[in-house]
C-alpha positions, 0 to 999 in steps of 0.5 A, a space after each residue: 540892183 541884182 536878184 539875191 542867189 538865194 531868190 526861189 524865182 532865180 533857182 528856178 530860172 536856173 534849172 530851167 536853163 539847166 533842163 534847156 541846156 540837158 534837153 539840147 545835149 539829148 538831142 545832138 548825141 540822138 543826132 550824133 548817132 553813127 549808125 553805118 555798119 551797124 545794120 544788117 540790110 539798107 531796109 534797116 539801115 532805112 527804120 532806123 535811120 526814119 526811128 533816129 528822125 523822129 526820136 530827134 522831133 522829139 527832142 525838140 524843145 520848143 521854146 514858146 512852150 514851158 520846159 515843165 509846170 511844177 515841181 513836187 517836195 516829197 516828204 519820202 522818197 516814192 520807191 525804188 521803182 520811181 526812183 532812188 534817195 534820201 528822204 524829201 526827194 524833189 521832182 519837175 514833172 513837164 512835158 518830157 523827160 531830161 536827164 542831165 549827161 550823169 543820167 539824172 531827172 532834170 524833168 520828168 515826164 508828167 506821164 510816169 507815176 512819181 507824176 502823178 501826185 501833182 494831179 490828184 494830192 488834195 489836201 484829204 490825200 496829200 499822198 507823201 507830197 510836203 509841196 506842190 508848185 504849181 509856175 507860171 511862164 508868159 512866152 516860154 519865160 518863167 515868171 512866177 510860181 505859186 505854192 500849195 503845203 499840202 501836209 500842213 495842216 495851219 494852212 487853208 485849202 485854195 484856188 490855184 491862181 496860176 491854174 485859173 489864168 491858164 485855164 483862162 489863158 486866151 486862144 490864138 492858133 489850134 488847140 494846146 495841151 492842157 498837161 499843166 491844167 488835168 483836175 483828178 477826175 480828168 487824170 482819172 480816165 487818162 490814166 487809165 488802161 489800154 484793155 477797156 473802152 472808156 467813154 467820156 459824156 461830156 457838156 462844152 468845156 469840159 476837157 472831153 475832147 483833152 483828155 481823150 488824147 492825153 489819154 492817148 498820149 499816156 498810154 504810148 508813153 505806158 504801153 509803147 512796144 505794143 502801140 507801135 505794133 498797133 498802131 493808134 489812131 484818133 477819128 475827129 469828125 471834120 478837116 477843121 476840128 482835126 487840124 485844129 488839133 493836130 498840134 496837140 500829140 506833137 506837143 507832147 512827144 507824140 509824133 507816131 497817131 495817126 488822125 482820121 475823120 470816119 470818111 477818111 475809114 470807108 473811102 472805097 468810092 468817090 463821094 459824089 452824091 448825097 441823101 436824104 435824110 430819110 433815106 440817110 438814116 435806113 442807111 445808118 441803121 445797124 437793120 442794114 448789116 443784116 441785110 448786107 449778109 444777108 445779099 453776100 451768103 445768097 450769092 451761096 449755091 449747094 453743088 447738084 454735080 459731082 468734082 471730078 479731078 483727073 490725076 494723070 491715069 487715076 480719076 478722083 471722084 468727089 460726089 455732090 451730097 459730100 460738097 453740098 457737106 464742106 458747103 455746111 460746115 463752111 458756112 456753120 463755122 460763120 467765118 468771113 465769106 472770103 476766108 471760107 472761099 481760100 477754105 473750100 478749096 483746099 477742103 474740096 482737095 483733102 476729101 481728095 487726098 482723103 480717097 487716094 490715102 485709100 487707094 494707097 496711096 501717099 499724098 502731101 500737104 505739096 500734092 493737097 495744094 495741086 488737086 486745090 489748083 486742079 481747073 476742076 476744083 477751081 470751077 466748083 467753087 465759081 460755080 458754087 462760092 462766087 467771089 464777089 466784089 462788095 462796092 457791086 453788091 451794094 449796087 445792086 441793094 441800091 439800085 434793082 428791087 426786086 433783089 433788094 426786096 427779097 434781103 430785106 423781106 422781114 428787116 425793113 419795111 416798104 418804105 423804108 426799101 425805098 427810101 434807100 433805092 436810087 431814082 435811076 439806078 447807076 450803070 456801073 460803080 464808077 459811075 455811081 452817086 456814092 453818098 458818105 452813108 453808102 461809103 459804109 455800106 460799101 465797107 460792111 460790105 468788105 468785112 464780112 468778105 475779109 478782116 479789116 486790120 485792127 488796130 490798138 487804141 482808137 479815140 472816136 471824137 464828137 461820137 455821138 452824130 454817128 449813124 449806128 454803122 458808122 459805130 460799126 465801122 469803126 469798131 470794126 478798126 479796134 476789135 482786138 484794141 480799145 477805145 477812147 468814146 468821146 461826145 455830149 449827146 445835148 450836140 449831137 446835129 445828126 438825123 441818126 444822132 445817138 439817143 444813148 452811149 449804151 446803144 451806140 456802145 453796144 454798135 461799136 462792139 465794146 458794150 463793155 465800157 465803162 462810161 464817165 461824165 464829166 460835168 465840170 465847166 473849164 473852159 466857157 463862162 459861169 454866165 456863157 454856159 447858164 445861157 445854153 443849159 436853157 436849152 438842155 431840158 428840150 434836148 437832153 433833158 436826163 443830161 446833167 447842166 455843165 456847172 462852170 469853176 472859171 472865177 471869171 464869170 465872163 462877157 455875155 451880151 444879148 443884142 438885136 441889131 438892125 442888119 450885118 452892121 452891127 453884127 460886123 460892130 459887134 466883132 469890131 468889139 471883141 478884137 479889142 479883146 486880146 485873142 482869138 474871135 469867131 463869128 458864128 452864124 447859120 451855112 446861109 448866112 454866110 456868104 452875107 456875111 463874108 462879104 459884108 466882113 470884106 466891105 467893112 476892111 475886116 480880114 477872116 480865115 474860114 474853119 481851121 486856116 491857124 490864126 495869127 496875131 494880125 489876123 485873129 476873126 473866123 467865120 464859121 459857118 454854124 455846121 463846122 463848128 462843133 468841138 471848135 473854141 474862139 476867146 470871144 464870139 457872136 453869134 449870128 442870127 439864133 433862129 437862122 441857126 433853128 430854122 435852116 435844120 430840117 427839125 426844130 430839136 435839132 434845130 436846139 440842138 446845132 444853137 447849143 453847140 454855137 453858143 459854148 464855143 465861147 472861152 471869155 466871152 459871147 454875143 449874140 446878134 439879132 435882128 428876128 426874135 430868140 428862139 422862145 426855149 431861150 427866155 425860159 429859165 433853166 428848170 
């Protein structure tokens, strides 16, 4: 039986097919471009060829990704700025712009102003929308639609079933975009301006990571030329996390965003060692910046001898007191050490030129440059303002107790100084057992000497785990730009974890940033987040608990077990469901569980490895669980998770992270007694 021509679903499928054909034609047009003899030189030709290649990639049609996910029917034309035409104009909303051969839009980019009502229109404020239609897909095939008549007062507001299905859809593979499900409060953050820094406090499942990534995509749309010049960067906590999120922006057509960890940013030396918690906390304290500054500028000494410059038969003398005035003026200007050192020979040369002019000569800039390169001037600069290697400076601070004591006096206490000093001093920069915290100190010293390049926008995810010195390192990368800071104070699991966003933003250099809080949970089921929230009074008493908006309460079970065999059985049960399963355990228990899974013949992956339909189980050390999500989670031995951390509060926070990784179901298995905080009802 044939489908009627006027069937709405049939018409929408026809539009999808036509849109895919139009996108293919757009791509073919770019592929057919002939750039022969259109550039001035080979460099320009290479740049243009690369731009064309990136454009071709951006126009790729992903067969399993819907080209559009919504439709807006306006009551009136939105305005000449967005569209022209008669009343009742219709727009299909998708991941990228698609136009036909005449240039008329077939799909509107979700970031365009005309698309905004798709996310924000409501019964109370319909934003001139008569109809909002959502589409349901199976793979890349359009299979359903759902209408909201926003301008019809007779139609009651109701929850979108397709929206709920999209939120609850099983997850296999890397993180996907949420462009079809962005909520009004999320959209407001996504579309906030480039000039301001935004900090998003969001509990598990509130979509803060997705909001940050979509904000980058929006800013690249709204300020493409500016950000193309200044650059954008996404900073994540570890490589597994970056691998998990790396496909989100390409799926939205954005290919130029760099990704890195904080360790990547400060990779001036090879990390070979580790610090104990006490040393790491002191090294990560913002007071270390003051110690480094003192140590660096201690190399500047006031001149005691004049500089005599010989040019031809003439000798020009700059007195010691005059040199001292120049040095003090440079110090008072508070410019970077290296910039002041570069300015010093020119300032000395200028003093010589003044004398030349007074004697009747007429020197020009070339003479001043020659004087600045004079051996006597070079020798004076080397003696007064010597070059300093940042790694050697930090090496000396950590190796020489007297040097550290001199420059940490009144800043660090004696016990703090002892904590950061190496027991066995290193002989050289290369042989030193540098820790991650040491690398951040070297980065600070490097910036004191020479300014760090600033980007246009930086996204910092899982920010709650950064030390003050790490915040400073990130802040240096966006001094002239803005940032999106994402995190959850309740998930801070380092000894130096952030205590307040105001304090963190001050260290970042963005004290005027706006702090937004997301409390609506889209990922974690109600029963799971309610159970996990029992820990909040003990780990972050000031935070608002996440409230799940999902209609499906999810599967939740706390199961007493006898050993690893029962844990493996729980994994088997989870794998009977569609989607991914994560077995999360204390790091020390991972080898035992890995052996049990292997013996049982159950294949598994490590964090960051992409799940497939054949291998859907990931064995996750709890230290790497942050930011990841799985449809079903088996959490092994909560007591071991807590006991694996240096203190109970950090252990409970680590447990909170592990409990909130599940999208559809959570099974908690334990042979030991549960932490008592899980037995208490939330306040």
